[in-house]
MARBA-378960 format. One line per field, with one value per residue (C-alpha): residue number from 1; residue in three letters; x, y, z. Coordinates in steps of 0.1 Angstrom, whole numbers, padded with zeros to 4 digits. Each point is the difference from the previous one (the first is absolute). Example, Ala and Ser with C-alpha at 12.3 -4.5 7.8 and 13.67 -1.06 7.14 Angstrom:
<atoms>
seq	(1/2)
type	(ALA/SER)
u	(0123/0014)
v	(-0045/0034)
w	(0078/-0007)
</atoms>
This chain:
<atoms>
seq	(1/2/3/4/5/6/7/8/9/10/11/12/13/14/15/16/17/18/19/20/21/22/23/24/25/26/27/28/29/30/31/32/33/34/35/36/37/38/39/40/41/42/43/44/45/46/47/48/49/50/51/52/53/54/55/56/57/58/59/60/61/62/63/64/65/66/67/68/69/70/71/72/73/74/75/76/77/78/79/80/81/82/83/84/85/86/87/88/89/90/91/92/93/94/95/96/97/98/99/100/101/102/103/104/105/106/107/108/109/110/111/112/113/114/115/116/117/118/119/120/121/122/123/124/125/126/127/128/129/130/131/132/133/134/135/136/137/138/139/140/141/142/143/144/145/146/147/148/149/150/151/152/153/154/155/156/157/158/159/160/161/162/163/164/165/166/167/168/169/170/171/172/173/174/175/176/177/178/179/180/181/182/183/184/185/186/187/188/189/190/191/192/193/194/195/196/197/198/199/200/201/202/203/204/205/206/207/208/209/210/211/212/213/214/215/216/217/218/219/220/221/222/223/224/225/226/227/228/229/230/231/232/233/234/235/236/237/238/239/240/241/242/243/244/245/246/247/248/249/250/251/252/253/254/255/256/257/258/259/260/261/262/263/264/265/266/267/268/269/270/271/272/273/274/275/276/277/278/279/280/281/282/283/284/285/286/287/288/289/290/291/292/293/294/295/296/297/298/299/300/301/302/303/304/305/306/307/308/309/310/311/312/313/314/315/316/317/318/319/320/321/322/323/324/325/326/327/328/329/330/331/332/333/334/335/336/337/338/339/340/341/342/343/344/345/346/347/348/349/350/351/352/353/354/355/356/357/358/359/360/361/362/363/364/365/366/367/368/369/370/371/372/373/374/375/376/377/378/379/380/381/382/383/384/385/386/387/388/389/390/391/392/393/394/395/396)
type	(UNK/UNK/UNK/UNK/UNK/UNK/UNK/UNK/UNK/UNK/UNK/UNK/UNK/UNK/UNK/UNK/UNK/UNK/UNK/UNK/UNK/UNK/UNK/UNK/UNK/UNK/UNK/UNK/UNK/UNK/UNK/UNK/UNK/UNK/UNK/UNK/UNK/UNK/UNK/UNK/UNK/UNK/UNK/UNK/UNK/UNK/UNK/UNK/UNK/UNK/UNK/UNK/UNK/UNK/UNK/UNK/UNK/UNK/UNK/UNK/UNK/UNK/UNK/UNK/UNK/UNK/UNK/UNK/UNK/UNK/UNK/UNK/UNK/UNK/UNK/UNK/UNK/UNK/UNK/UNK/UNK/UNK/UNK/UNK/UNK/UNK/UNK/UNK/UNK/UNK/UNK/UNK/UNK/UNK/UNK/UNK/UNK/UNK/UNK/UNK/UNK/UNK/UNK/UNK/UNK/UNK/UNK/UNK/UNK/UNK/UNK/UNK/UNK/UNK/UNK/UNK/UNK/UNK/UNK/UNK/UNK/UNK/UNK/UNK/UNK/UNK/UNK/UNK/UNK/UNK/UNK/UNK/UNK/UNK/UNK/UNK/UNK/UNK/UNK/UNK/UNK/UNK/UNK/UNK/UNK/UNK/UNK/UNK/UNK/UNK/UNK/UNK/UNK/UNK/UNK/UNK/UNK/UNK/UNK/UNK/UNK/UNK/UNK/UNK/UNK/UNK/UNK/UNK/UNK/UNK/UNK/UNK/UNK/UNK/UNK/UNK/UNK/UNK/UNK/UNK/UNK/UNK/UNK/UNK/UNK/UNK/UNK/UNK/UNK/UNK/UNK/UNK/UNK/UNK/UNK/UNK/UNK/UNK/UNK/UNK/UNK/UNK/UNK/UNK/UNK/UNK/UNK/UNK/UNK/UNK/UNK/UNK/UNK/UNK/UNK/UNK/UNK/UNK/UNK/UNK/UNK/UNK/UNK/UNK/UNK/UNK/UNK/UNK/UNK/UNK/UNK/UNK/UNK/UNK/UNK/UNK/UNK/UNK/UNK/UNK/UNK/UNK/UNK/UNK/UNK/UNK/UNK/UNK/UNK/UNK/UNK/UNK/UNK/UNK/UNK/UNK/UNK/UNK/UNK/UNK/UNK/UNK/UNK/UNK/UNK/UNK/UNK/UNK/UNK/UNK/UNK/UNK/UNK/UNK/UNK/UNK/UNK/UNK/UNK/UNK/UNK/UNK/UNK/UNK/UNK/UNK/UNK/UNK/UNK/UNK/UNK/UNK/UNK/UNK/UNK/UNK/UNK/UNK/UNK/UNK/UNK/UNK/UNK/UNK/UNK/UNK/UNK/UNK/UNK/UNK/UNK/UNK/UNK/UNK/UNK/UNK/UNK/UNK/UNK/UNK/UNK/UNK/UNK/UNK/UNK/UNK/UNK/UNK/UNK/UNK/UNK/UNK/UNK/UNK/UNK/UNK/UNK/UNK/UNK/UNK/UNK/UNK/UNK/UNK/UNK/UNK/UNK/UNK/UNK/UNK/UNK/UNK/UNK/UNK/UNK/UNK/UNK/UNK/UNK/UNK/UNK/UNK/UNK/UNK/UNK/UNK/UNK/UNK/UNK/UNK/UNK/UNK/UNK/UNK/UNK/UNK/UNK/UNK/UNK/UNK/UNK/UNK/UNK/UNK/UNK/UNK/UNK/UNK/UNK/UNK/UNK/UNK/UNK/UNK/UNK/UNK)
u	(-0112/-0006/0023/-0013/0021/-0007/0010/0032/0012/-0009/0019/0029/0002/-0001/0028/0022/-0008/0010/0032/0008/-0006/0023/0028/-0006/0004/0032/0015/-0010/0018/-0020/-0024/0012/-0027/0020/-0004/-0032/-0019/0001/-0031/-0003/0019/0027/-0019/0003/-0032/-0013/0025/-0027/0006/0035/0000/0020/0017/-0024/0013/-0015/-0031/-0012/0001/0020/0003/0033/-0011/0018/-0019/0008/-0013/0004/0008/-0001/0009/-0011/-0017/-0030/-0026/-0012/0035/0009/-0028/0006/0037/-0006/-0021/0023/0028/-0016/-0019/0016/-0018/-0032/-0007/-0004/-0029/-0014/-0003/-0020/-0026/-0034/0000/0018/-0014/0017/-0009/0008/0002/-0026/-0016/-0012/-0004/0004/0032/0023/0031/-0016/-0012/0017/0007/-0010/0037/0005/-0025/0012/0034/-0015/-0020/0031/0015/-0030/-0008/0027/-0003/-0037/-0030/-0027/-0026/0015/-0023/0008/-0015/-0014/-0006/-0002/-0039/-0001/-0023/0016/-0012/0016/0033/0000/-0004/0019/0030/0002/-0004/-0020/0030/0025/-0021/-0004/0037/0004/-0028/0014/-0003/-0035/-0002/-0029/-0007/-0018/-0011/0006/-0005/-0035/-0015/-0016/-0009/0035/0025/0023/-0002/0031/0000/0019/-0003/-0017/0015/-0011/0017/-0034/-0002/-0012/-0013/0014/-0013/0026/-0010/0003/0022/0027/0004/-0009/0028/-0004/0011/0036/-0002/0021/-0001/0006/0007/0013/0029/-0016/0002/-0030/-0020/-0004/0028/0028/0003/-0021/0011/-0008/-0014/-0022/-0015/-0012/-0013/-0020/-0014/-0015/-0026/-0035/-0015/-0034/-0012/0000/-0029/-0007/0013/0006/0004/0038/0004/-0012/0026/0024/0030/-0006/0006/0038/-0003/-0004/0030/0038/0005/-0032/0003/0035/-0009/-0032/0020/0026/-0029/-0013/0034/0001/-0036/0008/0035/-0002/-0011/0023/0021/0020/0002/0007/0008/0000/0020/0005/-0018/-0002/-0019/0015/-0014/-0036/-0008/-0017/-0023/0013/0037/0023/0019/0033/0018/0015/0000/0002/-0020/0003/-0013/0004/-0021/0005/-0022/0016/0035/-0012/-0014/0030/0023/-0025/0003/0036/-0003/-0022/0025/-0025/0010/-0011/-0010/-0027/-0030/-0017/-0018/0032/0021/-0030/0000/0038/-0003/-0028/0023/-0023/0030/0036/0008/0037/0021/0028/-0024/-0013/0019/-0006/0003/0004/0007/0017/-0022/0028/-0002/-0037/-0007/-0021/-0009/-0039/-0016/-0025/-0036/-0003/-0016/0031/0008/-0034/0002/0031/-0019/-0009/0038/-0005/-0017/-0037/-0006/-0039/0003/0023/0029/-0001/-0038/-0006/0015/0036/0017/0034/0013/-0003/0038/0003/-0027/0018/0032/-0007/0009/0035)
v	(0578/0004/-0016/-0016/-0008/-0037/0002/0021/-0028/-0027/0017/0007/-0037/-0011/0021/-0012/-0036/0006/0018/-0031/-0023/0020/-0002/-0036/-0007/0020/-0022/-0032/-0019/-0001/-0028/-0029/-0002/-0021/0002/0014/-0029/-0003/-0004/-0022/0016/0014/0034/0008/-0002/0025/0009/-0007/-0037/0002/-0021/0005/-0028/-0028/-0023/0025/0008/-0036/-0030/-0023/-0035/-0011/-0037/-0022/-0022/-0032/-0008/-0033/0002/-0033/-0007/-0031/-0018/-0010/0025/-0025/-0009/0038/0010/-0030/0008/0038/-0010/-0027/0026/0022/-0028/0012/0034/-0014/-0028/0019/0022/-0029/-0020/0028/0002/-0019/-0003/0009/0024/-0003/0030/-0005/0027/0005/-0031/0005/-0034/0018/0019/-0025/0024/0023/-0026/-0020/-0034/-0034/-0009/0031/-0012/-0036/0015/0017/-0031/-0023/0025/-0001/-0036/-0012/0030/0011/-0022/0025/0014/0015/0025/0010/0036/0006/0036/0006/-0002/-0033/-0025/-0027/-0029/0016/0006/-0036/-0014/0023/0003/-0036/0009/-0032/-0021/0022/-0004/-0037/-0003/0016/-0018/-0003/0038/0014/0021/0020/0029/0030/0034/0021/0033/-0006/-0003/0035/-0009/-0005/0026/0027/0038/0019/0038/0010/0033/0006/0021/0032/-0010/-0006/-0029/-0033/-0031/-0032/-0033/-0030/-0037/-0012/-0030/0024/0016/-0031/-0002/-0039/-0001/-0006/0016/-0009/0020/-0019/0028/0003/0023/0026/0037/0021/0028/0021/-0009/-0009/-0038/-0023/-0030/-0013/0031/0012/-0035/0001/0036/-0002/-0034/0010/0028/-0014/-0009/-0006/-0036/-0015/0015/0029/0033/0032/0035/0008/0024/-0025/-0027/-0004/-0010/0031/0022/-0010/0013/0037/0017/-0006/0017/-0010/-0035/-0006/0014/-0020/-0032/0011/0005/-0035/-0015/0013/-0013/-0035/-0011/-0012/-0035/-0001/-0031/-0004/0019/-0024/0017/-0025/0012/-0032/0018/0038/0028/0030/0030/0009/-0021/-0011/-0016/0009/-0005/-0025/-0029/-0001/-0034/0010/-0035/0014/-0001/0023/-0001/0017/0006/0038/0007/0035/-0016/-0027/0026/0021/-0028/-0007/0035/-0007/-0032/0021/0027/0026/0030/-0006/0037/-0003/-0018/0023/-0025/-0018/0031/0011/-0033/0003/0035/-0011/-0027/-0029/-0022/0001/0018/0005/-0026/0007/-0015/-0029/-0034/-0018/-0037/-0024/0017/0033/0029/0010/-0036/0001/0035/0010/0033/-0001/0022/0023/0011/0028/0024/-0003/0037/0010/-0026/0018/0032/-0009/0011/0034/0031/0006/0031/0002/0026/0028/-0012/0028/-0001/0006/0020/-0017/0011/-0015/-0024/-0038/-0005/0026/-0015/-0033/0016/-0016/-0035/0011)
w	(0192/0037/0023/0030/0032/-0006/-0039/0010/0024/-0025/-0028/0023/0010/-0037/-0008/0029/-0009/-0037/0012/0023/-0030/-0022/0025/0006/-0036/-0002/0028/-0014/-0027/-0034/-0005/-0018/-0028/-0025/-0037/-0016/-0014/-0037/-0020/-0030/-0030/0022/0012/0036/0022/0023/0026/0027/-0009/0017/0032/0033/0016/-0008/0025/0026/-0018/-0004/0023/-0024/0015/0011/0002/-0025/-0024/-0018/-0036/-0016/-0038/-0019/-0039/-0015/-0027/0019/0013/0026/0014/-0001/0023/0022/0004/0006/0029/0016/-0003/0025/0021/0032/-0005/-0010/0027/0032/-0016/-0018/0031/0018/-0024/-0005/-0038/-0031/-0025/-0035/-0023/-0036/-0025/-0028/-0009/-0035/-0020/-0033/0009/0020/-0004/0024/0026/0027/-0014/0016/0003/0021/0025/-0003/0012/0029/0010/-0003/0026/0024/0000/0025/0020/0004/0009/0001/-0027/-0031/-0018/-0036/-0004/-0035/-0007/-0036/-0004/-0017/0011/0023/-0022/-0031/0019/0013/-0034/-0023/0022/0011/0038/0007/-0011/0020/0031/-0004/-0003/0034/0016/0035/0001/0008/-0030/-0013/-0026/0012/-0013/0032/-0014/-0011/0035/0005/0037/0010/-0006/0017/-0007/-0009/-0012/-0030/-0019/-0035/-0030/0018/0032/0019/0023/-0016/0017/-0014/0012/0001/0001/0036/-0009/-0011/0035/0021/0028/-0001/-0037/-0013/-0033/-0030/-0029/-0032/-0023/-0037/-0009/-0024/-0013/0009/-0016/0031/0024/-0020/0012/0019/0022/0035/0015/-0028/-0003/0036/0003/-0035/0010/0032/-0009/-0001/-0035/-0009/-0005/-0035/-0020/0023/-0014/0020/-0011/-0008/0029/0025/-0011/0032/-0025/-0021/0031/-0003/-0037/0009/-0017/0003/0034/0019/-0015/0013/0033/0003/-0005/0028/0025/-0009/0005/0035/0007/-0015/0006/0037/-0013/-0031/0001/-0031/-0033/-0027/-0037/-0029/-0029/-0019/-0026/0008/-0020/-0014/-0021/0003/0031/0023/-0027/-0035/0002/-0015/0018/0013/0005/0033/0018/0035/0032/0032/0034/0034/0031/-0007/-0028/-0008/0000/-0026/-0022/0003/-0011/-0027/-0014/-0002/-0019/-0023/-0006/0014/0020/0036/0005/-0027/0015/0025/0021/0008/0009/0023/0016/0007/0012/0024/0014/-0013/-0013/-0013/-0032/0002/-0019/0024/0028/-0020/-0001/-0032/0002/-0030/-0033/-0004/-0014/-0025/-0017/-0003/-0007/-0032/-0014/-0001/-0025/0017/-0005/-0028/0028/0023/-0002/0013/0028/0015/0003/0036/0008/-0012/0016/-0001/-0017/0002/0031/0007/0018/0025/0006/0037/0029/0001/-0032/0009/-0026/0007/0001/0027/0020/0000/0017/0033/-0016/-0011)
</atoms>
């Protein structure tokens, strides 16, 4: 092959650079990559999954969080006491907002175990009544007609009991004229536009997630954060069908990896108006959740102004390894909340006194594949053929 003046100097420069990198590597201490993660069944995963000093790689938050954990024999009282336990953290943000948006979880009259119960909302309204005088919107996002929800779940009676409050039921994710656009990725890692109901990103709203503690068939467990993220995508009005590929909610169900990542992106887009995450586990769900599991008489409620922190404590109460739910780990690595138990102050009951070992969904092993390497392309494809761990040496 002919060698030109330009190619000679280019090659000489590349050799000099390589020699300099080699000398630099000899002078530096070895990268602290930690232990190679173990796959399910005890087999070591690809060494490329080894990580360098994660505290330098990711902007983990140093801000402490507080989570109320209440155990008792009344669902309504548990929720109320969980909120009053962190009243000093709630009030400043509550006073600054024009209205409260309460997002229940999965209102299905035929399966009450999967749904936020009226007593959960009673407990929230008990807390709000002496502290907030503005409008309160209960956001129904399950696709059931509002009239059916009002009658079958007894919301009419609930609203009447709290009549001094200005309460109304709304279906905010059916208004196709009002939405905010975010971009996720599809199964093939192509950009995917996702429309979120405008209410869920309204800076005037103080959002309360009224979630149920449940195992899940894609992300291991669902609590306050997933309740918010999966309620926000636009849905067609009742009776109007849309091709499956055009469903905004289905755009989060695009495989284990992309699904977890899209939820992380949505958290960052939505969290600016999140007020309090409430997790009702008076009766949780284990096994093949979030719709086909079995009840767990747990008799607890949790609340925090840090949605990630309340879900982290919830995982501990369920006996679930916190490294398993991908979307929560991404949120922590992205600095979207506190996930380190050592930086979470739990008030009320002790985790050890209320911890139960929830049975998990039968597909949990497949859910954990997000933690392993992607093997669909050669790892050294492209010009830079140095291994990933070597590339991370700057973070040591």
